[in-house]
C-alpha positions in Angstrom: 106.3 78.0 117.9 103.4 75.2 117.6 106.1 72.6 117.3 107.9 73.6 120.6 104.6 74.1 122.0 103.3 70.7 121.1 106.3 69.1 122.6 106.3 70.8 126.0 102.6 69.8 126.5 103.7 66.2 126.1 106.5 66.5 128.0 104.8 68.3 130.9 101.8 65.7 130.9 104.3 62.8 130.9 106.5 64.3 133.9 103.5 65.6 135.6 105.2 64.6 139.1 108.4 66.5 137.9 106.3 69.6 136.6 103.9 70.0 139.7 106.6 69.9 142.2 108.6 72.7 140.7 105.8 74.9 140.7 105.0 73.7 144.6 108.9 74.3 145.3 108.7 77.7 143.4 105.6 79.0 145.5 106.9 77.7 148.9 110.3 79.3 148.2 108.5 82.8 147.4 106.3 82.5 150.3 109.3 81.8 152.7 111.6 85.0 151.1 108.4 87.2 151.7 108.3 86.1 155.5 111.4 86.6 156.1 112.3 89.5 154.3 108.8 91.0 153.9 109.4 94.9 152.4 107.4 97.4 152.9 104.8 98.4 149.7 105.8 102.2 149.1 103.2 104.5 147.6 105.1 107.3 146.7 104.2 109.8 143.3 107.4 110.6 142.0 108.2 112.1 139.0 112.1 112.5 138.3 113.5 115.1 136.0 110.3 117.3 137.0 110.6 120.8 138.7 108.3 119.7 141.5 110.6 116.5 142.1 113.6 118.3 142.0 112.8 120.7 144.5 111.3 118.2 146.7 114.3 116.3 147.0 116.3 119.5 147.6 114.2 120.0 150.7 114.5 116.2 151.8 117.9 117.4 152.5 118.0 121.0 153.7 114.4 120.8 155.6 113.3 117.2 156.1 110.6 117.7 157.5 108.8 119.8 154.8 109.1 116.9 152.6 107.7 114.7 154.8 104.4 113.6 155.5 101.7 116.0 157.0 99.2 115.3 159.2 95.9 117.7 160.5 94.3 117.3 164.0 90.9 119.2 163.0 89.2 120.4 166.1 85.4 121.2 165.8 83.6 123.0 168.8 80.1 121.9 170.0 77.2 123.7 168.6 77.3 127.0 170.3 80.6 127.5 171.4 84.0 128.4 170.0 87.0 126.5 169.9 88.9 130.1 171.4 86.8 129.4 174.4 89.5 128.6 177.6 88.4 124.8 178.1 88.9 124.4 174.4 92.0 126.2 174.1 93.3 124.1 176.8 92.1 121.0 175.2 94.1 121.8 171.8 97.0 122.8 173.5 97.4 119.5 175.4 96.8 117.8 172.2 99.4 119.4 170.5 102.1 119.0 173.4 101.2 115.5 173.4 101.5 115.2 169.5 105.3 116.3 169.6 106.1 112.9 171.4 104.3 110.6 168.8 106.9 108.6 166.9 108.3 109.9 163.9 106.8 113.4 164.3 109.5 116.0 163.9 107.0 119.2 164.1 103.7 120.5 165.6 102.2 124.0 164.9 99.4 124.8 167.0 96.6 127.3 165.8 98.3 130.3 168.0 101.2 129.8 165.9 99.9 129.5 162.7 96.3 131.3 162.8 94.2 128.2 161.5 91.4 129.4 163.1 88.3 129.4 161.2 86.6 132.6 160.6 83.6 131.9 162.7 86.1 130.5 165.5 84.2 126.9 165.7 87.2 124.9 164.1 91.0 124.9 164.2 94.0 122.6 163.0 96.8 121.6 164.6 99.2 120.6 161.7 101.4 117.6 162.3 105.0 117.0 160.2 106.6 114.0 160.0 110.1 113.3 159.4 109.6 110.7 157.0 107.1 110.5 153.7 104.1 108.8 153.8 105.4 105.1 153.2 107.7 105.2 156.0 105.0 106.3 158.9 104.5 103.3 160.8 100.8 102.5 161.5 101.5 102.7 165.4 102.9 106.0 165.0 99.6 107.2 162.7 97.3 105.4 165.7 99.1 107.1 168.4 97.9 110.5 166.6 94.3 109.3 166.2 94.6 108.3 170.1 95.8 112.2 170.9 92.6 113.5 169.3 90.2 111.0 170.8 91.7 112.1 174.1 90.7 116.0 173.1 86.9 114.8 172.6 86.7 114.1 176.5 86.6 117.6 176.6 83.5 117.8 174.3 85.3 118.6 171.1 84.8 117.0 167.6 88.1 115.8 166.1 89.3 114.2 162.7 92.7 113.5 161.6 93.4 113.7 157.9 96.4 114.9 155.8 98.5 113.3 153.3 100.1 110.9 156.0 96.9 108.8 154.9 97.5 107.1 151.5 96.1 103.9 149.6 94.3 100.8 151.4 96.3 98.4 149.5 95.5 95.0 148.5 93.2 93.0 150.5 90.6 89.8 149.4 87.1 90.5 150.6 83.8 89.3 149.8 83.4 90.9 146.6 86.5 89.1 144.8 85.8 85.8 146.4 82.3 86.1 145.0 83.8 87.1 141.6 86.1 84.0 141.8 82.8 81.8 142.6 81.1 83.2 139.5 84.1 82.7 137.5 83.7 79.0 138.9 80.4 78.7 138.0 80.8 80.3 134.5 83.6 77.1 133.8 81.0 74.9 135.3 78.3 75.8 132.5 81.1 76.0 129.8 82.7 72.6 130.5 79.1 70.6 132.1 81.9 69.3 134.0 82.8 70.4 138.0 86.0 68.4 137.3 87.3 70.5 134.3 85.9 73.6 136.2 88.1 72.5 139.4 91.3 71.7 137.4 91.1 75.3 135.8 90.7 77.1 138.5 93.4 75.5 140.4 96.0 75.8 137.2 94.7 79.5 136.9 95.0 79.9 141.0 98.1 78.5 141.7 99.9 80.6 138.8 98.4 83.7 140.6 99.8 82.6 144.0 103.0 82.3 142.2 103.3 85.6 140.6 101.9 87.5 143.5 104.4 86.3 146.1 107.3 86.8 143.2 106.1 90.4 143.2 105.8 91.0 146.7 109.7 89.1 147.3 111.0 91.8 145.2 109.5 94.5 147.7 113.0 95.1 150.0 114.8 95.6 146.5 112.3 97.6 144.6 109.7 100.4 145.1 106.3 98.3 144.7 103.0 99.9 145.4 99.5 98.7 146.9 98.2 99.6 143.6 100.9 97.9 141.6 100.0 94.3 143.6 96.4 95.0 143.3 96.6 95.3 139.5 98.4 92.3 139.4 96.2 90.0 141.4 93.5 91.5 139.4 94.9 91.0 135.8 96.7 87.8 136.8 93.4 86.2 137.9 91.8 87.1 135.1 93.8 86.2 132.5 94.7 83.0 134.1 91.3 81.5 134.3 90.9 82.4 130.7 93.8 80.9 129.0 93.2 77.8 131.0 89.8 78.0 129.8 91.1 78.3 126.1 93.8 75.5 126.2 91.2 73.1 128.5 88.4 73.4 126.1 90.2 72.6 122.9 91.4 69.4 124.8 88.0 68.4 125.9 86.8 68.8 122.3 89.8 66.4 121.2 88.9 63.9 123.7 85.2 63.9 122.9 86.6 63.1 119.3 88.5 60.1 120.3 92.1 61.4 120.9 94.3 60.0 123.1 94.5 61.9 126.2 98.3 62.8 125.8 98.3 63.5 122.2 95.5 65.7 123.0 96.6 67.8 125.8 100.1 68.3 123.3 98.0 69.2 120.0 96.1 71.7 122.4 99.0 73.2 123.7 100.4 73.7 120.3 97.4 74.9 119.1 95.1 77.0 121.5 98.5 77.3 123.2 100.4 79.1 120.6 97.1 81.6 120.7 97.4 82.4 124.4 100.7 82.7 124.1 100.7 85.3 121.5 97.8 86.9 123.3 99.9 87.0 126.6 102.7 88.5 124.9 100.6 91.2 123.8 99.5 91.9 127.2 103.3 92.0 128.6 104.1 94.1 125.9 102.0 96.5 126.0 102.5 96.7 130.1 106.0 97.0 129.6 105.8 99.7 127.6 104.7 101.8 130.7 108.0 101.8 131.7 109.0 104.2 128.8 106.9 106.8 130.0 109.5 107.5 133.1 107.0 107.5 136.1 108.6 105.2 138.6 105.4 103.9 140.3 103.9 103.2 136.9 106.8 101.4 135.7 107.0 99.3 138.6 102.8 99.0 138.4 103.5 98.0 134.6 106.4 95.3 134.8 104.5 94.0 137.9 101.3 93.3 136.2 103.4 92.2 133.3 105.4 89.3 135.3 101.8 88.3 136.7 100.6 87.9 132.7 103.6 86.2 132.2 103.1 83.6 135.4 99.7 82.7 134.2 100.9 81.8 130.4 103.3 79.6 131.6 101.0 78.3 134.1 98.7 77.7 131.1 100.9 75.9 128.8 102.9 73.6 131.9 101.0 73.2 134.6 97.9 72.4 133.1 99.1 69.8 130.9 100.8 68.1 134.0 97.3 68.1 135.9 95.3 67.0 132.8 97.9 64.3 133.2 96.9 63.4 136.5 93.0 62.9 134.8 94.0 61.6 131.9 90.8 60.3 130.1 88.4 61.7 133.0 88.5 65.0 131.7 86.2 63.7 128.6 82.6 64.6 128.0 80.4 62.2 128.9 79.2 60.3 125.7 75.7 62.5 124.8 76.3 65.4 126.9 76.0 68.4 125.4 79.8 69.4 125.8 80.0 65.8 123.6 77.6 67.1 120.6 79.3 70.2 120.6 82.6 68.3 120.3 81.6 66.5 117.3 78.6 68.3 115.5 78.8 70.5 112.5 77.5 72.4 110.1 74.1 73.5 110.5 72.9 71.3 113.4 75.6 73.1 115.7 74.7 76.3 114.4 70.9 75.7 115.9 72.0 74.4 118.9 74.6 77.1 119.9 73.2 80.5 120.8 76.5 81.9 120.0 76.1 80.5 116.5 72.4 81.8 116.3 73.6 85.6 117.3 76.5 85.5 114.7 73.9 84.0 111.7 71.9 87.0 112.8 74.1 89.8 112.8 75.6 88.6 109.0 72.2 88.6 107.8 71.9 92.3 108.1 75.7 93.3 108.3 75.1 96.8 107.1 72.5 97.8 109.9 74.8 95.8 112.4 77.8 98.4 112.1 76.0 101.3 111.8 74.0 100.4 115.1 77.1 98.9 116.9 79.4 102.2 116.0 76.7 104.5 116.6 76.5 103.7 119.9 79.8 103.3 121.0 80.5 106.5 119.5 77.6 108.0 121.5 79.1 106.2 124.9 82.4 107.5 124.0 81.6 111.4 123.6 81.9 111.7 127.4 85.4 111.1 126.8 86.0 114.4 125.3 85.6 116.1 128.8 88.5 113.8 130.2 90.4 115.5 133.5 93.2 113.5 135.2 94.4 114.0 138.4 95.6 111.9 141.5 93.3 111.2 144.2 93.2 112.8 147.6 91.3 112.3 150.8 88.6 114.0 149.2 88.6 110.5 147.1 88.3 108.4 150.6 85.3 106.4 151.8 82.6 109.5 153.7 83.0 107.4 157.0 87.2 107.2 157.5 88.5 110.2 159.7 90.7 111.3 156.6 87.4 112.6 154.3 85.4 113.8 157.1 88.9 115.9 158.2 89.2 116.9 154.3 85.2 117.9 154.3 85.6 119.8 157.3 88.7 121.8 156.4 87.3 122.3 153.1 83.9 123.9 154.3 85.6 126.2 157.1 89.1 127.2 155.5 88.4 126.8 151.9 89.3 123.9 149.7 92.8 125.5 149.1 93.9 124.2 152.4 93.7 120.1 151.3 96.1 121.1 148.8 99.0 124.0 149.7 101.8 124.3 147.7 105.3 124.8 148.6 107.3 127.2 147.2 111.4 126.9 147.4 113.2 130.2 147.2 116.6 130.1 146.6 119.6 133.1 145.8 123.1 132.6 144.7 124.0 135.9 147.0 122.3 138.0 149.4 120.0 137.2 152.1 117.8 134.0 151.7 115.2 135.3 154.2 114.9 139.3 152.3 114.7 137.6 149.1 111.8 135.0 150.6 110.1 137.9 151.7 109.9 139.6 148.4 108.9 136.5 146.8 105.8 135.8 149.2 104.6 139.6 148.1 104.9 138.8 144.1 103.2 135.7 145.1 100.1 137.3 147.3 99.5 139.2 143.8 98.9 136.2 141.6 95.0 135.3 140.5 93.7 132.2 142.4 95.7 132.6 145.6 93.8 132.4 148.8 96.9 132.9 151.6 100.4 133.2 151.5 102.3 132.4 154.5 105.6 133.9 155.9 108.6 132.1 154.5 110.3 129.7 156.5 114.0 129.1 156.3 116.1 125.7 155.9 119.3 124.6 156.9 120.9 126.6 154.0 121.0 130.1 154.6 120.2 131.0 150.9 116.9 129.1 150.9 113.3 129.5 152.3 109.9 128.0 151.9 106.7 129.7 151.5 103.3 128.2 152.1 100.7 129.3 149.3 97.1 128.4 149.8 95.8 128.2 146.8 91.7 129.4 146.7 90.3 125.6 144.9 91.0 122.2 145.7 94.2 120.2 144.8 92.3 118.3 142.3 90.8 121.4 140.6 92.0 122.5 137.2 92.4 126.5 138.4 95.0 124.9 141.2 96.9 123.4 138.1 96.5 127.2 136.3 98.4 128.8 139.9 101.3 126.5 139.5 101.5 127.1 135.8 101.4 130.8 137.0 103.8 130.5 139.3 106.4 129.0 137.4 105.8 131.4 134.4 106.1 134.5 136.7 109.3 133.1 138.3 111.8 134.6 136.0 110.1 138.4 136.9 110.6 137.3 140.3 114.4 136.2 139.8 114.8 139.7 138.1 113.3 141.4 141.3 114.2 139.8 144.0 117.6 137.8 142.8 115.4 134.3 143.9 115.0 131.1 141.9 111.7 129.9 142.7 110.4 126.2 142.4 107.0 125.2 143.3 106.7 121.8 144.8 104.7 119.8 147.5 102.3 116.9 147.4 99.9 118.7 145.3 102.6 120.2 143.0 104.3 117.0 142.6 100.5 114.9 141.8 99.8 117.9 139.2 103.2 117.0 137.2 102.2 113.5 137.5 98.9 114.0 135.8 100.5 116.4 133.2 103.2 113.8 132.0 100.7 110.9 131.8 98.5 113.4 129.8 101.1 114.4 127.4 102.0 110.5 127.3 98.7 109.5 126.4 98.5 109.9 122.8 101.9 108.4 121.9 101.5 105.7 123.9 97.8 104.9 122.0 99.6 105.3 118.5 102.3 102.7 119.7 99.8 100.4 121.0 97.6 100.4 117.7 100.4 100.5 115.4 101.7 97.3 117.2 98.3 95.5 116.8 98.3 96.5 113.1 101.6 94.7 112.7 100.8 91.5 114.7 97.5 91.1 113.1 98.9 91.4 109.6 101.3 88.7 110.5 99.0 86.6 112.3 96.0 86.9 109.6 97.9 87.7 106.5 95.0 90.5 105.6 95.3 93.9 105.8 91.1 94.9 106.8 91.3 92.5 109.3 94.0 94.5 111.4 92.7 97.8 110.4 89.5 96.7 111.5 90.8 95.2 114.7 92.4 98.6 115.5 88.9 100.8 114.9 87.0 98.5 116.9 89.8 98.5 119.9 89.6 102.3 120.1 85.9 102.0 119.9 86.3 99.9 122.9 88.4 102.1 125.0 86.5 105.3 123.7 83.5 104.1 125.1 85.0 102.7 128.3 86.4 106.0 129.0 83.4 107.9 128.2 81.2 105.7 130.8 84.0 106.5 133.6 83.9 110.3 132.6 80.0 110.0 132.9 80.0 108.0 136.3 83.5 109.3 138.1 83.7 112.2 137.1 79.9 113.9 135.9 78.5 111.7 138.8 75.7 109.8 136.7 74.3 106.8 138.7 76.9 107.8 141.4 74.7 107.1 144.2 73.2 103.8 142.3 76.9 103.0 142.4 77.6 103.8 145.9 80.3 106.7 145.2 81.2 109.1 147.7 83.0 111.4 145.5 82.9 112.8 142.0 85.9 114.4 140.5 88.9 113.9 137.9 89.8 110.4 136.6 92.5 108.8 138.0 95.8 109.7 136.1 97.0 107.0 134.9 93.5 105.1 134.4 93.9 105.1 130.6 96.8 104.2 129.6 96.1 101.1 132.2 93.0 100.8 130.3 95.0 101.0 127.1 97.6 98.5 127.7 95.0 96.1 129.1 92.3 96.2 127.2 94.8 96.0 123.9 95.9 92.4 125.0 92.6 90.6 125.6 91.2 92.6 122.3 94.2 90.6 120.4 93.3 87.8 122.6 89.7 87.6 121.7 90.3 88.8 117.9 92.6 85.7 117.5 90.2 83.6 118.8 87.3 84.2 117.0 89.0 85.2 113.5 91.7 82.4 113.2 88.6 80.1 113.2 86.7 82.1 110.2 90.1 82.0 108.8 90.2 78.4 108.4 87.5 78.6 107.3 87.8 80.0 104.4 91.1 78.5 103.4 89.5 75.4 103.2 85.6 76.5 101.4 86.6 79.7 99.6 83.0 81.2 100.9 83.5 84.3 102.5 79.9 84.7 104.4 79.8 80.9 105.2 83.2 80.8 106.7 82.6 84.2 109.1 79.3 81.8 110.5 81.2 78.2 110.7 84.5 79.9 112.1 82.6 81.5 114.6 80.5 78.4 115.9 83.0 77.0 118.2 84.8 80.0 119.4 81.7 82.3 120.0 81.0 80.1 123.2 84.6 80.4 124.6 84.8 83.9 124.1 81.8 84.4 125.7 82.7 82.3 128.6 86.8 84.0 128.9 84.7 87.7 128.9 81.9 86.5 131.5 85.1 85.4 133.8 87.2 88.7 133.0 84.1 90.8 134.0 83.2 89.2 137.0 86.9 89.2 137.9 87.1 92.7 137.4 83.8 93.8 138.7 84.7 91.9 142.0 87.5 95.0 142.7 84.9 97.5 142.2 83.7 97.4 145.8 87.0 98.3 147.1 87.3 101.4 149.3 90.3 102.5 147.0 90.4 105.8 145.1 92.6 104.3 142.7 91.4 100.5 142.1 87.7 101.4 142.3 87.5 103.4 138.6 90.3 101.2 137.2 88.4 98.0 138.1 85.0 99.6 136.4 86.9 100.6 133.5 88.3 97.3 133.0 85.0 95.4 133.5 83.3 97.8 131.0 86.0 97.2 128.2 85.9 93.9 128.4 82.3 93.3 128.1 82.0 96.0 125.2 85.1 94.7 123.6 84.4 90.7 123.6 80.0 91.5 123.0 80.0 94.4 121.2 83.0 94.5 118.9 84.3 91.0 118.4 81.2 89.1 118.4 79.1 91.9 116.7 80.9 94.2 115.1 83.6 92.0 113.5 81.6 89.3 112.2 79.2 92.1 110.6 82.1 93.8 109.2 83.9 90.7 107.5 80.1 89.4 105.9 80.6 93.2 104.1 83.8 92.6 103.2 83.5 89.2 101.5 86.6 87.7 100.3 88.2 90.8 100.3 88.5 90.4 104.1 91.1 88.0 103.3 93.3 89.9 100.8 97.1 90.4 101.1 99.3 92.0 98.6 101.8 89.3 97.2 104.6 91.1 97.8 103.6 92.0 101.4 102.7 88.1 102.0 106.7 87.5 100.6 108.0 89.6 103.3 105.8 89.0 106.4 106.7 86.0 108.6 104.2 83.2 108.8 103.3 82.9 112.7 101.0 79.9 112.0 99.6 81.5 116.0 96.8 78.4 115.6 99.0 75.7 114.4 97.5 75.0 111.4 100.4 73.2 110.0 101.0 71.1 113.5 97.6 70.1 113.1 98.3 69.1 109.2 101.2 67.2 110.2 99.5 65.1 113.1 97.1 64.0 110.9 99.1 63.0 108.2 101.3 61.0 111.0 98.6 59.5 112.2 97.1 58.0 108.5 98.2 54.4 107.8 100.7 53.7 105.6 99.0 51.1 103.8 95.8 49.0 104.5 93.9 49.6 108.0 95.3 48.8 111.2 93.6 47.4 114.0 92.2 50.1 115.9 93.9 50.4 119.2 92.0 49.6 122.8 90.0 52.5 124.1 91.5 54.2 127.2 89.1 53.0 130.1 87.1 55.9 131.6 87.3 56.1 135.5 
């Protein structure tokens, strides 16, 4: 692989105009496809094969309005008045009639029919049913419904519109994301000591992100792609894109400072650091693509979309970067006498004293046992809250406090009970006899179950053998008690069928979300086992050691546990929620742990390879265990520090988004990267290797013969290049140095 990447880097340098032209042409074609065909994003959560999904699909054929999106117009009378007073009753009736004329609305049920009037007579609800599901509801239709509500306010009523018709706000670029990119640019400038090198890094990464993002959006007309998938692809593509370019370019500039020809330097950097980039990117891609085996469509598109963005970032780093380097030539060389130039040529103790990172590693290695106990103890303590992890999908209770859907959610929960924000639908069906009679009998059985607040009369569908019963739980849609009620209804299904002759199936938005969360919870441990097992195999092949993969896997588990613990403490328990501006606390987003495991796994392997490969190289050359750890980390620590800071700022830049799906994911990835890079890779890893000494690099001879030697860092390539560059006989005149412009 190293030889192939070396040739690719040299070819991209030589044919730089062609390479840049291809990238720009692909970007232009993708932008055209998005502009011409522009499909709509799909934020539906479906779980094929589950009871709730099968019942929902059935209702889509026999009672489409029940399977579509729903909205609520909540009316509140002025203080001292009731909605049952004549002026307000007329205003609500007028809003009810106007709502029926809104495009895509299939049915409207007013409070006089449903009885949806609060006990204190201050609040009433008009239920609006759409004929399509939430992703197909046009913005103009929702705007028209909100205008109907505002018209009622002229009569003195307070109105709020809520319901399942409101979903994720999707991806948008705001000030926080721009600030994150700005901080990344600042880190690059400090790392390289050059605005030119930093700007080129950012340009390469941004072009790769643009291609990846437009490529994903271009697939929207043919594939169901959620707004969360787009945001995750943007977040990951930007973070790893900058990092991968940083790794290769830093190696290139080191070699330029040592006098290597620019073309040979970028080719060699591509074959060495580029190999580590390809390996690291491959691990991220494999982990994200593995999300497709869980069998949840929206998670599959998220995983594959993010994996595609990472793939494009890798391709940009190993092709686009060498091409851009070809335009700049020797101008990327650090200025003689600069810190960057001294770091590139210095070695041994002088470099160790000059670099803060090297001094940190040296202090860690000085007291390795104390370091291991302290870091492991802190990370375990941070991970303790994860034992209370509860998973659910966000609802309108997670929306910003100022939004109309959140206000409607809060008023309904306060005046009617939290269960009215997440009613369950129970589909009944008989083989013989009257569906209506069986539905009535089933409704009576459901009223007797614990946790049921109310059961509405059965509604017939277009199939005379079916009815739909709305069950109002006592608790909200994200409550564990509501999940238990769903299980209780399913457990009672055999008894209901024996008594009434009707088959019952629980469905509706709340039941589907519960099934999604349960499927993800059940998949968490197997997915974790796959990822950890994969890390053990890959790292054993890379470092040809048994201890290093085991240590890396344990460190990865500590990073994931600590990040999840902090997520639970903040988003579920509400610790420091006010300080972070959180408007709602509750269960953690269902797919956050799996996304965190997949992404953090790849990044952890990334940092592990860049840090430990240098240590292994020193060990091979010197055979002195502790000195190899210190000297091997000398050049890598600075680059990994910069990479981690860039990752952290990019992920943290998405935290201020008012999106209940993206905010916790951004927080988890930001703190996960910080913990893994600084606490685990740059502190725990050197300490463990120092404790293990020469045993850290031991591999049984029989296993060494079986395992392939991946040579990720291109050690053999560097030896071959050095041997090829040595004069065959006698010294030859030195070539003319390339002028620095």
